[in-house]
C-alpha positions, 0 to 999 in steps of 0.5 A: 558783465554788461551783457548779464545786466542787459539780459536781466533788464530784458527778462524783467521787462518781458515779465512785467509786460504780462506776455507769459504763457501758462500751461495749466489745463482747464477743468471747466467747460469752455467754448470751442474756438473755431478759426480759419487756418492762417495763411502764414502760420508762426510758432507761438514763441512767447516765453513762459514765466519759468523761462523768464525767471530762469533767464533772470536767475542765470544772468544774475548768478556768478559764472559757473556758480549757482547763486541766489538773486542779488538784493538789487535785482530782487528790489527791481522785480518787487517794485516793477511788480507793484508798478504794474499791479493796478493794470493787472487788477483792472485788465485781468479781473472783473474790475473792468466790467463792474466799474463801467456799469457803475459809471453808466448808472451814475450817468443815467441818474444824472447825479453828476459826481454823486456817488463820488469817484472814490466811492464808485472805485471802492465799491468796484474794488470790493465787488471785484474781490467778491467775484474773484474769491473762487479764483483767488482761493484756487490760486492760494491752494494750487500755488501760494500754499505749496510755494510757502511750504517749499513744495514747489519753486517760484517758477512753478507757482507762477505758472500755476497762478497764471493758469488759474487766472487764464481759466477765469478769463477764458470763461468770460471771453467770447468765442468770436473775440478769441478767434479774432485774436488767434487769427490776427496772431497768425498762429496754428489753430489751437486744439482747445482754448487752454492752448492759447497763450496769455498774450492772446487771451488777455486782449480777447478778455478785455474786449469781451468785458468792454462789450458786456459792460456796455450791453449791461450799461445800455439796458440800465440806461433805458428806464431812466431815459424813458423817465427823462422823455416823459418829464420833458413831454409833460413840461413841454405840454404845460408850457414850462419850456424854460424849466430844465427837465433834469431838475424834475426827473432827477428826484423821480429817478432817485426815488424809483432807484431807491424803491426798487433797491437799485444798489442791491439789484445792481450788485446781484446782477454784476456778481451773477454775470460772471460765469 
């Protein structure tokens, strides 16, 4: 009895850690990954979602009987999924890039806490839903609707949904980042990016998103920095050294940002930055 509960707990932890391997093929063009052959190649033994679900199902069923999952196990899985949902939203979608760029813009405007954090997070959340709409629609068609109509089981639906998320992350990941994590994992060189497991794609995607977000943030920061430098030079030449330049430059930056429709341009640039 004890070993069945240990197997159940291990499967739930592995499932919540997001180490599942999706096997859905990609249908769009993706960069070719070229890595040097590893000196000590190891097989990619990360279990798939179907295998983890089978372990949980087998461990929670009675010996020699095919039984549905018990209610306590279902509750544990549901609450575990809800607990890791914020992490999945941040790390496996476009949310990371959007919220970093918005934070850069607020910092460049030197408005301290305006817009407030809740407004920045809310805008980032809805822009994430907007940019992720095609991927979510594909998940709905390929996984959710067939599962609700009893055409496929939960394991197959989970694999298809993971494959669609993986396809999105591969489109946004840089070739160098994918090659780096493939090399560090010491696995056999994949024939295509579709053969790379999620446990490699996710960190490569996160690193790529950080780099892209910082590049966009730096480019947005330069015009406001120039305004600060001009205002500081004017005040210094006028002998007003005791007057903080931020007090003069902040209204000018806000006026400039409003006149060029900064929020609209920012939302458009963020949306179009996702391939």
